[in-house]
C-alpha positions as CSV (number, residue, x, y, z in Angstrom):
1,X,207.5,110.0,146.0
2,X,207.4,107.2,143.7
3,X,203.9,105.6,145.7
4,X,206.3,105.4,149.0
5,X,205.9,107.7,152.2
6,X,209.7,109.5,152.7
7,X,208.6,111.6,155.8
8,X,205.6,112.0,158.3
9,X,205.3,113.5,161.7
10,X,202.9,114.5,164.2
11,X,203.1,117.7,165.6
12,X,201.7,119.6,168.7
13,X,199.2,118.3,171.2
14,X,195.9,116.2,170.9
15,X,193.8,117.3,173.9
16,X,193.9,119.7,176.8
17,X,196.1,117.3,179.3
18,X,198.7,117.5,176.6
19,X,198.3,114.4,175.0
20,X,201.2,114.5,172.0
21,X,200.3,114.5,168.4
22,X,201.8,111.1,166.4
23,X,200.8,110.1,162.6
24,X,198.4,107.6,164.3
25,X,196.2,110.5,165.6
26,X,193.2,111.0,164.0
27,X,191.4,114.1,163.3
28,X,188.1,115.4,161.7
29,X,188.6,115.6,157.7
30,X,186.2,118.3,157.7
31,X,185.1,118.9,154.1
32,X,188.2,116.1,153.1
33,X,185.1,113.8,153.4
34,X,183.5,115.2,150.0
35,X,186.4,113.5,148.5
36,X,185.4,110.5,149.8
37,X,181.9,110.6,148.7
38,X,182.9,111.8,145.2
39,X,185.1,108.5,144.7
40,X,182.1,106.4,146.0
41,X,180.1,107.6,143.7
42,X,182.5,107.2,140.6
43,X,182.5,103.5,141.7
44,X,179.1,103.6,141.4
45,X,179.3,105.2,138.0
46,X,181.7,102.8,136.9
47,X,178.9,99.8,137.8
48,X,176.4,101.0,136.0
49,X,174.1,101.9,139.0
50,X,174.4,106.1,138.6
51,X,174.6,108.4,135.6
52,X,175.8,111.6,136.5
53,X,173.9,113.4,134.0
54,X,170.8,112.0,135.0
55,X,168.5,114.3,137.3
56,X,168.6,113.5,141.0
57,X,164.8,112.7,141.0
58,X,165.5,109.4,139.3
59,X,167.6,108.3,142.6
60,X,166.0,110.2,145.2
61,X,162.7,111.1,144.2
62,X,161.5,112.2,147.5
63,X,163.4,115.2,147.6
64,X,161.6,118.3,146.6
65,X,163.5,121.4,145.6
66,X,161.8,124.0,143.8
67,X,163.2,125.5,140.5
68,X,162.3,128.0,137.8
69,X,159.7,127.0,135.8
70,X,161.4,125.7,132.4
71,X,164.9,125.2,134.4
72,X,166.9,122.0,133.8
73,X,166.7,119.7,136.9
74,X,169.7,119.2,139.0
75,X,171.8,115.9,137.8
76,X,174.3,114.2,140.0
77,X,177.0,116.2,138.4
78,X,175.4,119.4,139.6
79,X,175.8,118.3,143.0
80,X,179.2,117.0,142.4
81,X,180.3,120.6,141.0
82,X,178.4,122.5,143.0
83,X,176.4,124.2,140.3
84,X,173.2,122.8,141.1
85,X,172.1,126.3,142.3
86,X,171.6,125.2,146.1
87,X,172.8,127.9,148.1
88,X,175.7,128.1,150.7
89,X,173.1,129.3,153.2
90,X,171.3,126.3,152.6
91,X,174.7,124.3,153.3
92,X,174.8,125.9,156.3
93,X,171.3,125.1,157.8
94,X,171.8,121.8,157.2
95,X,174.8,121.2,159.1
96,X,173.4,123.3,162.2
97,X,170.3,121.5,162.3
98,X,169.5,119.0,165.4
99,X,171.1,115.5,165.0
100,X,169.1,113.4,162.7
101,X,169.0,109.4,162.6
102,X,170.1,109.2,158.8
103,X,170.6,110.8,155.9
104,X,167.2,111.1,154.8
105,X,165.7,112.0,157.8
106,X,168.0,115.2,157.9
107,X,167.1,115.6,154.0
108,X,163.4,115.6,154.8
109,X,163.6,118.0,158.0
110,X,164.9,120.7,154.9
111,X,161.6,122.4,153.9
112,X,161.1,125.2,151.5
113,X,164.2,124.1,149.4
114,X,164.7,126.3,146.3
115,X,167.9,127.1,143.8
116,X,169.8,130.2,144.0
117,X,170.2,130.3,140.4
118,X,169.5,127.8,137.1
119,X,171.9,124.7,137.5
120,X,175.0,124.4,135.5
121,X,174.7,128.4,135.6
122,X,176.8,129.5,138.1
123,X,179.2,127.8,140.8
124,X,178.2,128.2,144.7
125,X,179.2,125.7,147.6
126,X,177.1,124.4,149.4
127,X,176.9,121.5,152.0
128,X,173.7,120.4,150.7
129,X,175.0,118.9,147.4
130,X,177.2,116.4,149.2
131,X,174.3,115.6,151.6
132,X,172.3,114.5,149.0
133,X,175.0,112.8,147.2
134,X,175.1,110.7,150.5
135,X,171.4,110.3,149.8
136,X,172.1,109.1,146.5
137,X,174.5,106.6,147.4
138,X,172.0,104.8,150.1
139,X,169.5,104.6,147.2
140,X,171.2,103.1,144.7
141,X,173.1,100.7,146.8
142,X,170.6,99.6,149.5
143,X,172.9,100.0,152.2
144,X,174.3,103.0,154.5
145,X,176.8,105.7,153.7
146,X,179.5,104.3,155.9
147,X,178.7,100.5,155.7
148,X,179.3,101.6,151.7
149,X,182.6,103.3,152.6
150,X,183.4,100.6,154.9
151,X,183.5,97.8,152.3
152,X,184.5,99.7,149.0
153,X,187.2,102.1,150.4
154,X,188.4,101.7,153.4
155,X,188.8,98.2,153.8
156,X,190.6,97.8,150.3
157,X,193.0,100.9,151.2
158,X,193.9,99.5,154.8
159,X,192.5,102.7,156.0
160,X,192.0,100.8,159.5
161,X,192.1,103.7,161.7
162,X,189.5,105.6,159.8
163,X,186.3,106.3,161.6
164,X,182.5,106.5,160.7
165,X,181.2,106.4,163.9
166,X,180.8,108.5,167.6
167,X,181.5,105.2,169.1
168,X,184.8,104.5,166.7
169,X,186.0,107.9,167.6
170,X,185.3,107.7,171.0
171,X,187.2,104.3,171.7
172,X,189.9,105.4,168.9
173,X,193.1,107.3,169.1
174,X,191.2,110.4,168.3
175,X,192.3,114.3,168.9
176,X,190.2,116.8,170.7
177,X,189.0,120.3,168.7
178,X,189.7,123.2,170.0
179,X,188.5,126.9,169.8
180,X,189.5,130.4,171.1
181,X,187.6,131.4,173.8
182,X,188.3,135.2,175.0
183,X,191.9,134.7,173.2
184,X,192.6,131.4,175.4
185,X,192.7,128.1,173.6
186,X,190.3,125.6,174.8
187,X,189.2,122.2,174.2
188,X,185.9,121.2,173.3
189,X,183.7,118.1,171.8
190,X,182.5,118.9,168.4
191,X,179.3,117.1,168.2
192,X,179.6,113.9,166.0
193,X,176.6,113.6,163.3
194,X,177.0,110.5,161.4
195,X,174.2,111.9,159.0
196,X,176.4,114.2,157.4
197,X,179.8,111.7,156.6
198,X,179.4,112.6,153.1
199,X,179.7,116.5,153.3
200,X,182.1,115.9,156.6
201,X,182.6,114.3,159.9
202,X,185.3,111.3,158.5
203,X,187.8,110.9,160.8
204,X,191.2,109.8,159.8
205,X,195.1,110.1,160.6
206,X,198.1,110.7,158.4
207,X,198.9,106.9,157.8
208,X,195.8,106.2,156.5
209,X,195.4,109.2,154.3
210,X,198.4,108.1,152.6
211,X,197.2,105.1,151.5
212,X,194.1,107.1,150.1
213,X,196.4,109.7,148.6
214,X,198.6,107.1,147.0
215,X,195.4,105.5,145.0
216,X,194.5,109.0,144.1
217,X,198.3,109.9,142.8
218,X,198.3,106.0,141.5
219,X,195.4,106.1,138.9
220,X,192.9,104.3,141.7
221,X,195.1,101.6,142.5
222,X,196.9,100.5,145.7
223,X,199.1,97.8,145.7
224,X,197.6,95.3,144.0
225,X,193.7,96.4,144.5
226,X,192.0,99.1,142.0
227,X,189.4,101.2,143.6
228,X,189.1,103.0,140.7
229,X,189.7,103.3,136.5
230,X,192.5,105.8,135.4
231,X,189.3,107.5,133.5
232,X,187.4,108.2,136.5
233,X,190.5,109.3,138.2
234,X,190.9,111.7,135.4
235,X,187.5,112.7,135.7
236,X,187.5,113.9,139.1
237,X,190.3,115.9,138.1
238,X,189.1,117.6,135.4
239,X,188.5,121.4,135.8
240,X,184.6,122.1,135.8
241,X,182.7,125.1,134.5
242,X,179.4,126.6,135.3
243,X,178.2,125.6,131.9
């Protein structure tokens, strides 16, 4: 309320040994991670390094996606709004691949990429869209995606316990995953894959995420630091149609 946290509390247990969840316990943010990629993209739009309406082959020409003859090219905006025509199935496939060394290697593993519909014509959620966004960010900045996030989002927002690597997760205060097995809840270690950071895999806690939400709710500003312009925040929030 009024850009201040008025209530914050952790509930439940963080591992099979009964460790209590606190506001400092980090969890896998899953697809909330995609919002970090969107913020990073808009930062680069503001710097003139990315144009949302540019075809993606301007930035990652090594990605080969077969589209129907005469169809419009896939743009950066199409990826961000899940209107690229890339299927949900391909997005599932990319996250079930064996571990890759980096985003580019992961994308190059994907053979025979095709679209399911004309870009801009329909909406279909796909993790691959945001894996490609991560590849674009690395291409235009010349640095790794996690390095870019740390420097341009996590550090200025004082998100000191948000983790972008397996080492940070293992050494930090992170919750273990749980899943149901024959009716019983058991702890399990979900394989960490840094090359999927732009689509998932960011680990964070309530304290850090309040800083992030404060920025989003305060027109791109956190304390005395401006992460994004109000115009970019408005652009991110604007509903999108598939046309």
